[in-house]
C-alpha positions as CSV (number, residue, x, y, z in Angstrom):
1,M,-0.6,-7.0,9.5
2,G,-3.5,-7.0,7.2
3,P,-6.3,-5.8,5.2
4,W,-9.3,-4.9,7.4
5,V,-12.4,-6.4,5.7
6,L,-16.0,-6.1,6.6
7,G,-18.4,-9.1,8.3
8,L,-21.7,-9.4,9.1
9,D,-21.8,-11.1,13.0
10,K,-24.9,-10.7,15.4
11,D,-23.7,-7.7,16.5
12,G,-24.2,-6.1,12.5
13,P,-21.0,-4.8,10.2
14,Q,-17.7,-5.7,12.1
15,I,-14.7,-4.5,11.0
16,R,-11.8,-7.8,10.7
17,K,-8.1,-8.0,10.4
18,T,-7.1,-10.7,7.9
19,M,-3.5,-11.7,6.9
20,T,-1.2,-10.8,4.5
21,L,0.0,-13.6,2.4
22,Y,3.9,-12.7,2.3
23,D,5.2,-15.9,0.7
24,E,2.7,-15.9,-2.6
25,M,3.7,-12.6,-3.4
26,D,6.9,-11.6,-6.0
27,S,9.9,-11.8,-4.0
28,N,11.5,-8.9,-5.2
29,I,8.6,-7.0,-3.2
30,V,8.0,-8.2,0.1
31,S,10.7,-6.4,1.9
32,L,8.5,-3.3,0.6
33,V,4.9,-4.2,1.3
34,K,6.4,-5.4,5.0
35,A,7.7,-1.7,5.3
36,L,4.8,0.1,4.1
37,N,2.3,-2.5,6.4
38,A,4.3,-1.2,9.4
39,F,2.9,1.8,9.2
40,D,-0.7,2.6,11.3
41,G,-3.6,3.4,9.8
42,I,-2.9,1.9,6.0
43,Y,-2.7,-2.1,4.8
44,T,-1.3,-3.5,1.3
45,I,-4.0,-5.1,-1.1
46,S,-2.2,-5.8,-4.0
47,S,1.2,-6.0,-5.4
48,C,3.3,-6.5,-8.5
49,G,7.3,-6.9,-8.6
50,G,7.5,-7.0,-11.8
51,H,8.9,-9.8,-14.4
52,R,11.3,-10.4,-17.5
53,N,8.3,-12.6,-19.1
54,N,5.5,-10.6,-18.6
55,K,2.2,-11.5,-19.5
56,S,-1.1,-8.9,-20.3
57,Y,-2.0,-8.7,-16.0
58,Q,2.1,-8.4,-15.1
59,L,4.2,-5.5,-15.0
60,P,7.9,-5.0,-17.0
61,R,11.0,-6.1,-14.9
62,G,12.1,-2.7,-13.8
63,R,9.0,-2.1,-12.9
64,W,6.3,-2.9,-9.8
65,D,3.3,-1.7,-7.6
66,I,1.7,-1.7,-3.9
67,F,-1.9,-1.3,-4.1
68,F,-3.0,0.3,-0.4
69,R,-6.3,1.4,1.6
70,L,-6.9,3.4,4.5
71,K,-7.7,1.5,7.6
72,P,-11.8,2.0,8.5
73,A,-12.1,3.8,12.2
74,R,-15.7,2.3,10.7
75,V,-17.9,1.2,8.0
76,N,-17.1,3.4,5.4
77,S,-15.0,5.8,6.8
78,P,-10.8,5.7,7.5
79,S,-9.6,6.7,10.3
80,V,-7.4,9.7,11.3
81,Q,-4.3,8.1,11.7
82,A,-4.7,6.5,8.8
83,W,-5.1,10.1,7.2
84,L,-2.1,11.2,8.9
85,T,-0.4,8.2,7.2
86,L,-1.9,9.4,3.7
87,E,0.0,12.3,4.6
88,L,3.2,11.3,6.0
89,L,3.9,9.2,2.9
90,A,2.7,11.7,0.3
91,Y,5.2,14.3,1.6
92,A,7.8,11.1,2.4
93,F,7.7,9.9,-1.5
94,S,7.1,13.8,-3.1
95,K,10.0,15.4,-1.2
96,C,12.4,13.5,0.3
97,F,13.2,10.5,-1.8
98,D,16.2,10.8,-3.9
99,T,14.7,11.0,-7.0
100,G,18.5,10.0,-8.4
101,K,17.7,6.6,-7.0
102,G,15.1,6.1,-9.5
103,N,11.7,6.7,-9.9
104,I,8.5,6.9,-7.8
105,S,5.1,7.9,-7.2
106,L,1.4,7.9,-5.2
107,T,-1.1,8.2,-6.9
108,V,-5.1,7.0,-6.6
109,S,-7.6,4.4,-8.0
110,S,-11.2,4.1,-8.0
111,P,-13.3,1.3,-9.5
112,S,-17.0,2.9,-9.7
113,P,-18.6,3.3,-6.5
114,F,-22.0,2.1,-8.3
115,L,-20.4,-1.2,-8.5
116,N,-18.5,-1.5,-5.1
117,G,-20.4,0.6,-2.7
118,P,-19.2,3.8,-2.2
119,G,-16.9,4.4,0.5
120,E,-15.5,1.0,-0.5
121,C,-13.3,1.9,-3.5
122,I,-10.6,4.0,-3.4
123,S,-7.4,2.5,-3.3
124,F,-3.6,4.2,-3.0
125,I,-0.4,3.1,-5.5
126,L,2.4,3.5,-4.8
127,K,4.7,2.8,-7.8
128,G,7.9,2.7,-8.9
129,K,10.7,2.3,-12.2
130,D,14.2,1.6,-12.2
131,V,13.8,1.3,-8.3
132,D,15.4,-1.0,-6.7
133,P,12.5,-2.1,-3.8
134,D,14.6,-3.0,-1.4
135,V,16.9,0.4,-1.4
136,L,13.3,1.6,-1.3
137,A,12.3,-0.5,2.0
138,N,15.4,0.5,3.8
139,W,15.5,4.0,3.3
140,L,11.0,4.1,4.4
141,V,12.1,1.8,7.7
142,E,14.4,4.2,8.8
143,F,12.4,7.2,7.5
144,R,9.9,5.8,9.5
145,Q,12.0,5.3,12.7
146,N,13.9,9.1,12.3
147,C,10.3,10.5,11.9
148,L,7.8,8.6,14.0
149,E,10.3,6.6,17.1
């Protein structure tokens, strides 16, 4: 699984898939990134697993985040499956996950569309604090199996 990018060829704009490089990620977040990428319609673009001696651009230990986007159906337009998956994840994280296992939130982020182009900016962020990403990954795999398979 991996991100979708816009490329140009002789027929005009084309949406194509690239690879997610799990071996370049913080090791504690890989199983959760894989669990998210298993859902149709979304793809992860960035993650941080938290660091004991974090630098200014890293999260401290005990916190993590994963940025993801919605798979496009065509240029600047998310697929129906992407919206359905986002809806399901919002429900899962806000209503179903046991908050006694830690704090998670699903938020949104967008840099200026004037710098990036409309329809190419919005990202969603799954954030965790004091929750083991592996615990959430296992829960998410089970949730997906119970709801979608």
